[in-house]
N, C-alpha and C positions, 0 to 999 in steps of 0.2 A: 854480101858481107851482113853480118849482124853483131848484136851485143854481147859481150860478155863480163864478167867481171873475172881479173887478171890476179891472182894472189902470189904476194913474195913474202919474204919475211919483214914483218914491220910493214905495210903497206899495199891494200887493196885497190883496183884501179878498174872503171868502165872502159871499157876498148869495141875495134870492131874488130871481129874475126871473122875468118873465110868462113860459109854453111857447111855443116858437117856431111858429109856422105856416109852409107850405113856399109859395113861388111853385110856376105852371104847370111848370116845368123842374127844381123841387127836390124833394129829399128830407130828412127830419126825421131825424137818425139820436140813439140812445139810445148815448150812448158810453161804450165798456166800459174803455179809458185813452187818455190823455191826456199824451205825454212831454213834460220840461222840456227846454228849447232855451237856447244862450248868443242867440238873437232876443230871448227875452221877460225878460231881463237887459237888453238894449237897452233893451228897450220902457218897460222901468223905469224906466232911465236918460235918458226922453225922446226916443231914437232910433228911428226904423226907420217907427212909428207915426205916421202923418202926424194922426189925432186920439185925442185920449184923455179920458176911461176908454173902455177897449175891454178884451173879453173874450177873454182870450191863449188859445192852445195852438190851433198847427197841427201838430202830430204826434198825430193821433187815427184810430181806428176803433172800430166800434161797430156797432150792428143798427139794419136802418131800422124805424124807426115808424110813418113819413107820410110820404106822397105828394104831390107835386103834380099836376094835372088832365091835366096832357099826358105825366106817366113812365108809361114801358110796357117800360122796360128793367130795371127793379127793383119787387120788391115786399115788403110788408110782409114783418117777417121777417128778409131779407136781410143778410149779413153783409158789412161791408165795411171797406176802410182807404181813405182820402179825400185826396185829392191837393189842398191846400190852393191852389194858383197858380190866379188869378184874371186872363186875360187882358180886352185889348180886342178886339184879333182885325184892327183896322184903322188902328193906325199903322204908321208905316214897319220897325221891327224886328219886329212881330208878321208884315209882310207877308213878311217876306224870310227868317223862320224861326226868327229869335232871342225867340220868344215871351218867355221870361224876362228879357228887356232893354225888355219892351214901357214905351211915355211913359206908357202909366196902368198897370203896374203894382201888383196889388193881391193880398192874398190872407188866409183864413182865419185869425183868428187875429191877422192884423197887422193889417188894414184893414177888417175887418168881423169882426162877433163868432165867435170861436173855439172849441176840442172841451175847454176848462177848464171844464167844465158838465156838469151832466145829460144835456140835449141840444144837438145844435149843428144849423142848417143849413148843407146844401152843391148845387151844384148836380148833377143825375143824371149828367154828363159827367166830374164828375170824383171818381166812386164806382168802385172796382176791389172788386168780387165775390170775397169770399174761398173760398178750396177746404173743404172740410168740414173734411181734418186741420190745418189753421192756424187755433189758439187767437185768438180774437176777442184777447183782453187783451194776447196778444203780438204782434198786428199794426200797431199806433203805431210801430214800429221798419220801417215799411216807406216814412214819406216821407224820413228823415234816409239811410236807403240809396238813394233814388231820388236824394240830394245825391250820395250817393260816386258812382253810377254813373255821372251826370252828370261828374263830374270825370276820373273814366276816361275820357270821352267827349272830354273835351276834353285830355284829357293821347296820345292817339293812342297808347298804351303799344307798343313792341315787343318781341320776345320775349327775354329773356335780359337786360335791365334789372335795374343794381343800386338798387334802391329804399330813399330813408332817409325816415322819416318823423316830424314833430316834435310830440308827442301823441297821449297813448293813450287820452284818454277816447273816448265813442263813436264820432267823426269817424273818430279816429285808427285806433280798432280797425277799426273799413268798410275803412278805407283798405288794411288789415291784411290782410282778407280779401280782401278784390279783389283786390289785389296777387300772393297765392299765386295764385289761379286765373286770372289772365294771362300766366301765364309770369313771373314774378319770377324772375333765377337768385338774389339774395337781397331780403331783408328786413329791415331796421335801423331800429328804435323809438328815440326819444330824448324822457326825461320824466323833472322833476323829482321826481315826486307814485311814488315806489317801490311803493304798493299798485297802482298804474294800470299799471306799467311791468310787476308781477307779470302781470297778467293778460294782456298783452302775449307773455311769456312762455309763459303759458299755453295762448295757444292758435298758437305755434309762429313765432317771429320767428328770423331770421336769428343776430339779437345786437339786445344792449338797454345803454343807458347813461345816466347822467343828463345825459353832455356826450358830443358827437359827437365832441372827442379823443381818450375812450377806445376808440374803437374804430378798425380798422388798415385805413384807407380811404384815404392820402394822396392819390389821384389825384380822387378827389371819388364820389360819384352818376352815372348817369345821368339820374333822377329824384327830386328832393326836394319834398316833401309839407309845408305848413307847417297842422296843422290845431289852432293853438293860435289865431290872431290875437294874438299875442304878439308886442311889436317885439323885442325878445333875441332870443326864437327865431328871428324871420323874419328878422331881420339874418342872424344867425350860417347860417341855414341856406342863405342867397344864397353865402356863401361856400364851402360846399362840392357846389353845382354842376359834375360833371364837362365838361372840353369838349364841344360839343355837345348837352350836358345841356337839360332843362327845371325850372324851379320851377313849382311853383305852390301860390300863396296859395289856400289854401281855407277854413283859419280866417278867423271875422269878423272884423276886427280894430273898435278905438273908431274913429270919424270921424277923430280925431286924429290916431291913430301915423302914425308918419313912419320910413323908413330911409333910409336912403345905398343909391345903387347905383355902382356902376364901371362906366362907359358902353364907355371903351375893352376890358375882360375880355367883355363882353357881345359885341363887335364882333369883336373878334381872335380869341375862344374861341367865334360862333357859339352864344351862351346862349338859350335863350326863358323868357321867366317872363309867366308869363300866369295867369289865375285862373277861378275857378266859379263861378257867382250860381245856386245854389237847385237849382231844377228845370228840366227842357227834353226832355220826351220820352224820359225815364227812369222813369214812374213805373211804367207797366204792368210792364217789363224789371223793374226793381225788386219788384216784387209776385209776379213768376213767379220769380226769385230767392229770394225770401224763401222761397216756398212748396215750394221746392228744397233750402233748405233752408241757403241759400250762410253765415247768420245762427243760433247757439245764440242762441235768445233767454234760457234760463237764466243763459248767462254775461255777456250782454249788459245783460241787466235787475237789476240791484242794489237796488233797492228798488221798491216799489207802494204808497204812499204815500196816504188816504183823500182826497177832494179838499177835504173843511173843513180838513184843514191843509195847504193850498197853499202858505203864507206862512212857515212850516215846510222846507216839501217846496222850495222857492226857494232858500232860506236856506241849507240843504245841497247845493245844486247851484252855487252860490256859492262854496262852504267848496271846491270841489271834494272832495266824500266822496264813496265811488260809483262806479256808471259809469251806464249811462241810468236815469234816476227820472222811474218815469211816475206819474200823479196817478189813481186811482181812485172814479170817481162813485159 
């Protein structure tokens, strides 16, 4: 019996659960670190997870300690980062290459038991082996990075773009790092949290402020990215898109969040409004980028909290204190 977080509406407790057994094409991973994410808060609000209680945790990495009878790609002792995405590969969206929009979409830590535990089970196809120089306890960052890579796939960013990012939490900072590496002419960041904004400055923004009115770009930005899911930020960001520009809804908003668009302006100025949903053909690329140093884990990870203090870690995350928080079994 090992420890795992059991999440239900409004409540998360740490309890003992039976050790998992892998299926023929699955592996058991001893979790080294599991990141907290806004999705985990949505699960506690009764959203996203179709059935509760559930063991959360979709951002995790660890060491393989058990393999199924048909697994040949990995061995006990291999260190891996785990893509939580589970697709049917049969529906219209899977068959047209949009697996992240799968009609039977599922994910480890959302619809099946996840990495907020001592052990987790994953399909071998979802595991990416880590190179020797990557610390396992840092590799929980690969999954959110893969979401950011997917976001940039959607943006189809061009060289010399002026970029505005709302939010300097983990995802906003990852979008900042990718923008810097994809030829942006400038990258500005907006956040009302001064501590997080200071981290953005540390990583090298062109300009930063608590309000876009403080920035000198009356013509707007070519790319505006919301990484907050906050209605006020989204509404403001929509008004900051330059002619022929693109607005990316990257942050995860509550189901009830609503904003207003100006259809004539969208038509007349050829503005694109788009979204980016989780991971799509981006996990392996994110793992390679991570191995090549696109992120500094010592900057991105602010807290490493023992698994038995998961409720405390979740409260800290919800309060916006720190950057990426990971729990360590």
